[in-house]
ZAFI-691824 format. One record per residue (C-alpha): x, y, z; residue in one letter; residue number from 1. Coordinates in Angstrom, 2 decimals, m for minus. Layout:
<recs>
+---------+---------+---------+--------+-----+
|      xx |      yy |      zz | residu | num |
+---------+---------+---------+--------+-----+
|       X |       Y |       Z |      A | NUM |
...
+---------+---------+---------+--------+-----+
</recs>
This chain:
<recs>
+---------+---------+---------+--------+-----+
|      xx |      yy |      zz | residu | num |
+---------+---------+---------+--------+-----+
|   m0.44 |  m45.04 |  m20.46 |      M |   1 |
|    2.17 |  m47.42 |  m18.52 |      P |   2 |
|    4.87 |  m47.11 |  m20.79 |      V |   3 |
|    7.35 |  m50.25 |  m20.65 |      I |   4 |
|   11.07 |  m50.37 |  m22.26 |      T |   5 |
|   13.32 |  m52.58 |  m22.27 |      G |   6 |
|   15.52 |  m55.23 |  m24.18 |      S |   7 |
|   16.02 |  m58.40 |  m24.13 |      A |   8 |
|   17.94 |  m60.48 |  m26.30 |      T |   9 |
|   19.60 |  m57.84 |  m28.47 |      D |  10 |
|   16.09 |  m56.37 |  m28.90 |      A |  11 |
|   14.75 |  m53.17 |  m27.82 |      E |  12 |
|   10.60 |  m53.47 |  m27.15 |      V |  13 |
|    8.88 |  m50.26 |  m26.55 |      F |  14 |
|    5.20 |  m51.30 |  m24.98 |      A |  15 |
|    2.25 |  m49.30 |  m24.15 |      W |  16 |
|   m1.45 |  m50.45 |  m22.44 |      E |  17 |
|   m4.38 |  m48.31 |  m23.92 |      L |  18 |
|   m7.76 |  m47.66 |  m25.31 |      L |  19 |
|   m8.28 |  m47.80 |  m28.66 |      A |  20 |
|  m10.16 |  m44.73 |  m29.98 |      R |  21 |
|  m10.31 |  m42.96 |  m33.67 |      A |  22 |
|   m9.23 |  m39.81 |  m32.31 |      R |  23 |
|   m6.39 |  m40.53 |  m30.63 |      G |  24 |
|   m4.83 |  m43.18 |  m33.37 |      I |  25 |
|   m2.92 |  m40.54 |  m34.48 |      E |  26 |
|   m1.39 |  m39.64 |  m31.21 |      T |  27 |
|   m0.19 |  m43.32 |  m31.54 |      W |  28 |
|    0.84 |  m43.11 |  m35.16 |      R |  29 |
|    3.65 |  m39.97 |  m34.25 |      R |  30 |
|    4.26 |  m41.65 |  m31.29 |      T |  31 |
|    5.92 |  m45.06 |  m32.60 |      V |  32 |
|    7.51 |  m42.99 |  m35.82 |      A |  33 |
|    9.35 |  m41.40 |  m33.23 |      L |  34 |
|   10.58 |  m44.89 |  m31.41 |      V |  35 |
|   11.51 |  m46.27 |  m35.26 |      L |  36 |
|   12.80 |  m43.04 |  m36.73 |      R |  37 |
|   15.21 |  m43.14 |  m33.34 |      A |  38 |
|   16.02 |  m46.77 |  m34.62 |      W |  39 |
|   17.98 |  m45.15 |  m37.69 |      G |  40 |
|   14.63 |  m46.80 |  m39.94 |      A |  41 |
|   13.73 |  m45.10 |  m43.15 |      S |  42 |
|   11.25 |  m42.62 |  m43.65 |      D |  43 |
|    9.28 |  m45.61 |  m45.80 |      A |  44 |
|    9.92 |  m47.99 |  m43.50 |      T |  45 |
|    8.05 |  m45.58 |  m40.86 |      V |  46 |
|    5.18 |  m44.39 |  m43.03 |      E |  47 |
|    4.52 |  m48.43 |  m43.86 |      T |  48 |
|    4.22 |  m48.42 |  m39.83 |      A |  49 |
|    2.69 |  m45.39 |  m39.55 |      R |  50 |
|    0.07 |  m47.02 |  m42.41 |      M |  51 |
|   m0.04 |  m50.20 |  m40.95 |      G |  52 |
|   m0.69 |  m49.39 |  m37.61 |      L |  53 |
|   m3.38 |  m47.32 |  m38.49 |      S |  54 |
|   m5.50 |  m50.61 |  m39.69 |      E |  55 |
|   m4.73 |  m52.55 |  m36.53 |      L |  56 |
|   m5.78 |  m49.74 |  m33.88 |      L |  57 |
|   m8.24 |  m48.91 |  m36.70 |      A |  58 |
|   m9.62 |  m52.98 |  m36.71 |      N |  59 |
|   m9.75 |  m52.82 |  m32.45 |      V |  60 |
|  m11.86 |  m49.41 |  m32.86 |      V |  61 |
|  m14.14 |  m51.31 |  m35.59 |      R |  62 |
|  m14.75 |  m54.44 |  m34.33 |      H |  63 |
|  m13.12 |  m55.76 |  m30.69 |      A |  64 |
|  m16.02 |  m54.65 |  m28.79 |      G |  65 |
|  m12.89 |  m53.12 |  m25.98 |      D |  66 |
|  m11.14 |  m50.77 |  m26.94 |      P |  67 |
|   m8.71 |  m51.56 |  m24.08 |      Y |  68 |
|   m5.30 |  m53.23 |  m26.00 |      C |  69 |
|   m1.59 |  m53.00 |  m25.70 |      C |  70 |
|    0.78 |  m51.92 |  m28.49 |      L |  71 |
|    4.50 |  m53.02 |  m28.91 |      S |  72 |
|    7.38 |  m52.38 |  m30.60 |      V |  73 |
|   10.37 |  m54.28 |  m30.95 |      V |  74 |
|   13.67 |  m53.63 |  m33.07 |      M |  75 |
|   15.85 |  m56.61 |  m33.47 |      G |  76 |
|   17.97 |  m58.63 |  m36.37 |      G |  77 |
|   17.39 |  m55.53 |  m38.65 |      G |  78 |
|   14.07 |  m55.96 |  m38.02 |      L |  79 |
|   10.64 |  m54.22 |  m36.62 |      V |  80 |
|    8.01 |  m55.37 |  m35.80 |      T |  81 |
|    4.70 |  m54.02 |  m34.25 |      V |  82 |
|    1.96 |  m55.43 |  m32.65 |      R |  83 |
|   m1.16 |  m55.28 |  m31.37 |      V |  84 |
|   m2.81 |  m57.12 |  m28.44 |      E |  85 |
|   m6.26 |  m56.76 |  m27.87 |      D |  86 |
|   m8.81 |  m58.41 |  m26.03 |      R |  87 |
|  m11.73 |  m60.14 |  m29.01 |      S |  88 |
|  m11.65 |  m63.94 |  m30.10 |      P |  89 |
|  m12.29 |  m63.05 |  m33.27 |      C |  90 |
|   m9.12 |  m63.70 |  m35.82 |      V |  91 |
|   m9.51 |  m61.69 |  m39.30 |      P |  92 |
|   m9.29 |  m63.83 |  m42.72 |      V |  93 |
|   m7.13 |  m62.05 |  m44.98 |      V |  94 |
|   m7.84 |  m62.72 |  m48.49 |      R |  95 |
|   m7.63 |  m60.42 |  m51.38 |      E |  96 |
|  m11.06 |  m58.45 |  m51.53 |      P |  97 |
|  m13.66 |  m58.00 |  m54.63 |      A |  98 |
|  m12.78 |  m55.93 |  m56.56 |      W |  99 |
|  m16.11 |  m53.83 |  m56.01 |      D | 100 |
|  m15.54 |  m54.75 |  m52.25 |      A | 101 |
|  m16.00 |  m51.62 |  m49.10 |      E | 102 |
|  m14.36 |  m52.42 |  m46.59 |      S | 103 |
|  m11.82 |  m56.09 |  m46.35 |      G | 104 |
|   m8.75 |  m54.44 |  m47.89 |      R | 105 |
|   m6.64 |  m53.16 |  m45.42 |      G | 106 |
|   m4.98 |  m56.13 |  m43.73 |      L | 107 |
|   m4.44 |  m57.55 |  m47.34 |      W | 108 |
|   m2.47 |  m54.68 |  m48.77 |      M | 109 |
|   m0.79 |  m54.41 |  m45.06 |      L | 110 |
|    0.28 |  m58.45 |  m45.61 |      R | 111 |
|    1.90 |  m57.51 |  m48.51 |      A | 112 |
|    3.65 |  m54.11 |  m47.86 |      M | 113 |
|    5.23 |  m56.04 |  m44.81 |      C | 114 |
|    8.65 |  m58.81 |  m44.52 |      L | 115 |
|    6.03 |  m60.32 |  m41.96 |      G | 116 |
|    2.43 |  m60.66 |  m40.96 |      F | 117 |
|    0.39 |  m62.46 |  m38.64 |      G | 118 |
|   m2.67 |  m63.20 |  m36.34 |      C | 119 |
|   m1.24 |  m65.34 |  m33.07 |      D | 120 |
|   m3.98 |  m66.50 |  m30.50 |      R | 121 |
|   m3.51 |  m64.70 |  m26.94 |      E | 122 |
|   m4.68 |  m66.31 |  m23.92 |      V | 123 |
|   m7.44 |  m63.80 |  m23.93 |      V | 124 |
|   m8.02 |  m62.15 |  m27.27 |      G | 125 |
|   m5.49 |  m62.21 |  m30.50 |      K | 126 |
|   m2.13 |  m60.28 |  m31.32 |      S | 127 |
|   m2.24 |  m58.71 |  m35.01 |      M | 128 |
|    1.66 |  m58.03 |  m36.01 |      W | 129 |
|    3.40 |  m56.92 |  m39.11 |      F | 130 |
|    7.22 |  m56.43 |  m39.59 |      S | 131 |
|    9.15 |  m54.05 |  m41.50 |      L | 132 |
|   13.15 |  m54.13 |  m42.35 |      G | 133 |
|   14.55 |  m50.40 |  m40.67 |      L | 134 |
|   16.06 |  m49.80 |  m44.83 |      D | 135 |
|   14.31 |  m50.41 |  m47.60 |      P | 136 |
|   16.46 |  m52.52 |  m49.30 |      V | 137 |
|   15.71 |  m55.01 |  m47.30 |      D | 138 |
|   11.99 |  m54.97 |  m47.82 |      E | 139 |
|   12.62 |  m55.60 |  m51.75 |      G | 140 |
|   12.26 |  m51.93 |  m52.71 |      A | 141 |
|   14.02 |  m50.20 |  m54.32 |      V | 142 |
+---------+---------+---------+--------+-----+
</recs>
């Protein structure tokens, strides 16, 4: 599990190459929580990031077809961005699910909870990401 750390232009970066497995998601949730707490993130930000990371990694497990992915956490300008890059070229369509849908809610809910959310096509695959303020006041919460 290579760990890449660094800082570039006022941004702090932690990144890992990993194999997404359902049983390992909690380990990555704890790891990201430790990084965010070290950066002074609020409890609300940490919990939202943990939930969002669960969704992104679970989607790699369910839909990517290849468990290899890269996880990065970047802090800069008061924002934290969590990104998961995988090898699948399939970009999810994020829209409001039907009221009786049994799937499709996770990314839709995550998008509503974050300051920024997106999916970028990469040379190989895609990257899904979300951004949060370090303090919930930045996100409009009280």
